[in-house]
C-alpha positions as CSV (number, residue, x, y, z in Angstrom):
1,M,70.5,61.2,29.9
2,T,70.7,64.9,30.5
3,T,73.6,66.8,32.1
4,R,72.9,69.8,34.1
5,D,75.5,72.5,34.9
6,T,75.8,73.1,38.6
7,Q,77.7,76.1,39.7
8,F,78.8,76.5,43.3
9,T,79.3,79.8,44.9
10,P,82.4,79.9,47.1
11,A,81.5,80.4,50.7
12,R,83.7,82.2,53.2
13,P,85.1,79.7,55.7
14,W,83.5,80.0,59.2
15,G,86.9,80.3,61.0
16,V,88.1,83.4,59.0
17,G,86.1,85.7,61.3
18,R,88.0,84.3,64.3
19,L,91.4,85.1,63.0
20,A,93.5,87.8,64.6
21,P,97.1,89.0,64.0
22,Y,99.8,87.3,66.0
23,P,100.8,89.3,69.1
24,T,104.1,91.2,68.9
25,T,107.0,89.1,70.1
26,V,109.3,90.3,72.8
27,R,113.0,89.3,73.0
28,R,113.8,88.1,76.5
29,P,117.1,89.3,78.1
30,H,118.3,85.8,78.8
31,A,119.6,83.1,76.6
32,T,119.9,80.1,79.0
33,V,118.4,79.0,82.3
34,T,120.0,76.5,84.6
35,I,119.2,75.4,88.1
36,D,121.5,76.4,91.0
37,P,122.1,73.1,93.0
38,G,122.3,74.9,96.3
39,T,119.2,77.1,96.1
40,Q,117.2,75.1,93.6
41,T,116.3,78.3,91.7
42,G,116.8,79.3,88.1
43,V,120.0,81.1,87.1
44,Y,119.5,83.2,84.0
45,R,122.4,84.1,81.7
46,D,122.6,86.2,78.6
47,R,124.4,85.3,75.4
48,L,127.7,86.3,76.8
49,G,127.3,84.1,79.9
50,Q,126.7,87.1,82.2
51,L,124.1,86.8,85.0
52,V,120.7,88.4,84.2
53,E,118.5,89.5,87.1
54,M,114.9,88.4,86.3
55,G,113.2,90.1,89.3
56,K,111.9,88.8,92.5
57,H,108.8,86.5,92.7
58,G,106.6,85.5,95.6
59,T,106.1,82.0,96.7
60,S,102.9,80.2,97.4
61,S,101.8,77.0,99.0
62,G,98.5,75.1,99.2
63,T,96.8,72.2,100.8
64,E,94.0,69.9,99.6
65,T,92.0,67.6,101.8
66,S,89.7,65.0,100.4
67,T,86.3,64.8,102.1
68,A,83.7,62.1,101.8
69,T,80.3,61.9,103.5
70,N,79.7,58.3,102.4
71,P,82.7,56.1,101.7
72,D,80.5,53.8,99.6
73,S,79.4,56.5,97.2
74,A,81.7,58.5,94.9
75,P,79.3,61.3,94.1
76,D,79.3,62.5,97.7
77,Q,83.0,63.2,97.6
78,G,84.4,66.7,97.6
79,L,87.6,68.6,98.2
80,D,88.7,71.4,100.6
81,Q,91.4,73.7,99.4
82,D,93.3,76.7,100.8
83,S,96.4,78.6,99.7
84,Q,98.8,81.1,101.0
85,Q,100.9,83.6,99.0
86,D,103.6,86.1,100.1
C-alpha cells in the first residue's frame, strides 16, 4: 500500500468579495416611543423625558380590488390597486 502526500491550496471564500464595511451608525434623538391614546400617534421622548419633535410626515391610503374573469379558474385572477398620498 502506498501513501501519497496530497497538499491542498487554500482558496479564498467566494463571499469575501461581497463584504463591505458596516455603515456609520447614527444616534437618534429619542430614547422612548409611546402611543398617545387620543391621537394614536407616536410620542417621542429623550433620556430626560422631554418631548422630542420628530418632524411631520404625510399620510397615505390605498385600495385593492380583486378581479376575476372566470370564477372557476385561479390563473385568470388579478388585482387593481390605487393609492393617494398627501
